[in-house]
C-alpha positions in Angstrom: 85.6 87.8 113.1 84.1 86.1 116.2 87.0 83.7 116.5 89.9 84.2 118.9 92.5 81.8 120.3 95.2 81.6 122.9 98.8 82.0 122.0 101.5 79.3 121.8 102.3 79.1 125.5 105.6 77.3 126.0 108.1 77.0 123.2 110.5 79.1 121.1 109.5 82.5 119.8 110.3 81.4 116.2 107.2 79.1 116.2 105.1 82.2 115.6 105.8 82.0 111.9 104.2 78.6 111.5 101.5 79.4 114.0 100.3 82.6 112.3 99.9 80.7 109.1 97.6 78.2 110.8 95.6 81.0 112.3 95.2 82.6 108.9 94.0 79.2 107.5 91.4 78.9 110.3 90.1 82.4 109.9 91.2 83.5 113.3 91.7 87.3 113.7 92.3 87.6 117.5 95.1 85.9 119.4 96.1 86.3 123.0 99.6 85.7 124.5 99.5 84.3 128.0 103.1 83.5 128.8 106.5 85.2 129.0 107.5 83.5 125.8 105.2 85.5 123.6 103.9 88.1 126.0 105.7 91.3 126.9 108.0 90.5 129.8 109.6 93.4 131.7 113.0 91.7 132.0 113.1 90.8 128.3 112.5 94.4 127.3 114.6 96.1 129.9 117.7 94.0 130.6 118.9 96.0 133.6 117.8 98.8 135.9 119.6 101.5 133.8 119.0 99.9 130.4 116.8 101.4 127.8 113.7 99.5 126.5 114.3 97.1 123.6 111.0 96.5 121.8 112.4 94.6 118.8 111.2 91.1 119.7 107.6 92.2 120.4 107.6 94.5 117.5 108.4 91.6 115.2 105.6 89.5 116.7 103.1 92.3 116.2 104.2 92.8 112.6 103.9 89.1 111.8 100.4 89.0 113.2 99.3 92.3 111.5 100.5 91.0 108.1 97.9 88.3 108.4 95.2 90.7 109.7 95.4 89.3 113.2 94.7 91.5 116.3 96.9 90.9 119.3 96.2 91.1 123.0 98.9 90.2 125.4 100.2 89.7 128.9 102.4 92.3 130.7 104.6 89.8 132.5 106.1 91.4 135.7 109.4 89.5 135.8 112.8 91.1 135.8 115.5 89.1 137.5 117.6 92.1 138.2 114.6 93.7 140.0 113.9 90.6 142.2 117.6 90.0 143.0 117.8 93.6 144.3 115.9 92.3 147.3 115.9 88.5 147.4 118.7 86.0 147.3 118.5 83.2 144.8 117.7 80.8 147.6 114.6 82.9 148.5 113.2 82.7 145.0 111.2 79.8 143.5 113.0 78.8 140.3 111.2 77.3 137.3 112.7 74.4 135.2 113.5 77.2 132.6 115.8 78.8 135.1 113.6 81.9 135.6 112.1 82.8 138.9 108.3 82.5 139.5 106.7 85.9 139.6 106.5 88.0 142.7 105.4 91.6 143.2 108.1 93.7 141.6 110.4 95.3 144.1 110.5 98.6 142.2 106.9 99.2 141.5 107.6 102.7 140.1 110.0 101.2 137.5 107.5 98.5 136.6 104.7 101.2 136.3 106.9 103.2 133.9 107.5 100.1 131.8 103.8 99.4 131.5 103.1 103.0 130.5 105.8 102.8 127.8 104.5 99.5 126.5 100.9 100.7 126.3 102.0 104.0 124.7 103.9 102.1 122.0 101.0 99.9 121.0 97.9 102.0 121.6 97.8 103.5 118.1 97.2 107.1 119.2 100.0 108.5 117.0 102.2 109.3 120.0 105.4 107.2 120.3 103.7 104.3 118.5 105.5 101.3 117.0 106.4 102.2 113.4 103.9 100.6 111.1 101.4 99.8 113.8 98.2 98.7 112.1 95.9 97.4 114.9 96.2 99.0 118.4 96.5 96.8 121.4 93.7 97.7 123.8 93.4 94.6 126.0 96.2 93.9 128.4 96.4 90.8 130.7 97.9 90.0 134.0 99.7 86.8 134.7 97.9 83.5 134.1 96.4 81.5 137.1 97.7 83.7 139.9 96.3 81.2 142.5 98.8 78.6 141.2 102.1 78.8 143.2 103.9 77.8 140.0 102.8 81.1 138.4 102.6 83.5 141.4 105.0 83.1 144.3 103.4 85.8 146.5 100.2 86.6 148.4 96.8 87.4 147.1 97.1 90.9 148.7 100.3 91.6 146.8 98.6 90.4 143.6 95.9 93.1 144.2 98.8 95.6 144.5 100.1 94.4 141.2 96.7 94.7 139.5 96.2 98.2 140.9 99.6 99.3 139.7 98.9 97.9 136.2 95.5 99.4 136.0 96.6 102.9 136.9 99.6 102.7 134.5 97.5 101.5 131.6 94.9 104.2 132.1 97.6 106.9 132.3 98.9 105.9 128.9 95.6 105.0 127.2 92.2 105.9 128.9 90.5 103.4 126.5 92.9 100.6 127.5 91.5 97.6 129.4 93.1 95.3 132.0 92.0 91.7 131.8 92.5 89.6 134.9 93.2 85.9 134.2 91.2 83.1 135.7 92.3 80.4 138.1 94.2 77.2 137.5 90.9 75.3 136.8 88.6 73.0 138.6 90.9 70.0 138.4 93.7 72.1 140.0 91.4 73.3 142.7 90.8 76.7 141.1 87.1 76.8 142.1 88.2 77.0 145.8 90.0 80.3 145.0 86.6 82.0 144.9 85.4 80.7 148.2 85.6 82.8 151.3 89.2 82.9 152.4 90.4 81.6 149.0 93.1 83.3 146.9 90.7 85.4 144.7 88.3 86.2 147.5 91.2 87.7 149.5 92.4 89.4 146.3 89.1 91.1 145.6 88.7 92.2 149.2 92.1 93.9 149.0 91.5 95.3 145.5 88.3 96.9 146.6 90.3 98.8 149.3 92.9 100.2 147.0 91.4 100.7 143.5 90.5 104.3 142.6 86.8 105.1 142.8 
């Protein structure tokens, strides 16, 4: 099918049931999750530094989509409150109306890298540690949406490059065929086109990324 669509964005996870029925009616067979609500958020899967991974929520989403022959590609959301609060006080973090902090570069990059590897390994469909009943492997993984928007990324463009480099290496270790998709800017109305200009957010990001990405 040539048709794909973005996920729900904001809202409760239980809306997937109704949403997947609409996708089926429309003949859509690819859906992408862009937000913490329906993406794979580090802190939602790993509740604490020493906690084991709980994949039950994302497993349920994947199963619902697969039951209607819908492929899933999703965002690996780098937010774990326990990780950020190991370095920053609450007053140092920018808090969303939801009560969750805006994303920053994870403090423990090694722990985040291990989480990414585990997530990719669970859904890559290679027969090793896969989700039981996995029908369609997830091969496309996204970074956070609109990183030039301070409401989505409360950090520097250089640290965003470090995040992307960390994600890329972890994805490739788990699945050499896996692909990392970098989200675009917040849009022309929000000033997103300026992010590509010299000195703009994405210009600085690509300069840094070129320095640190493997050849």
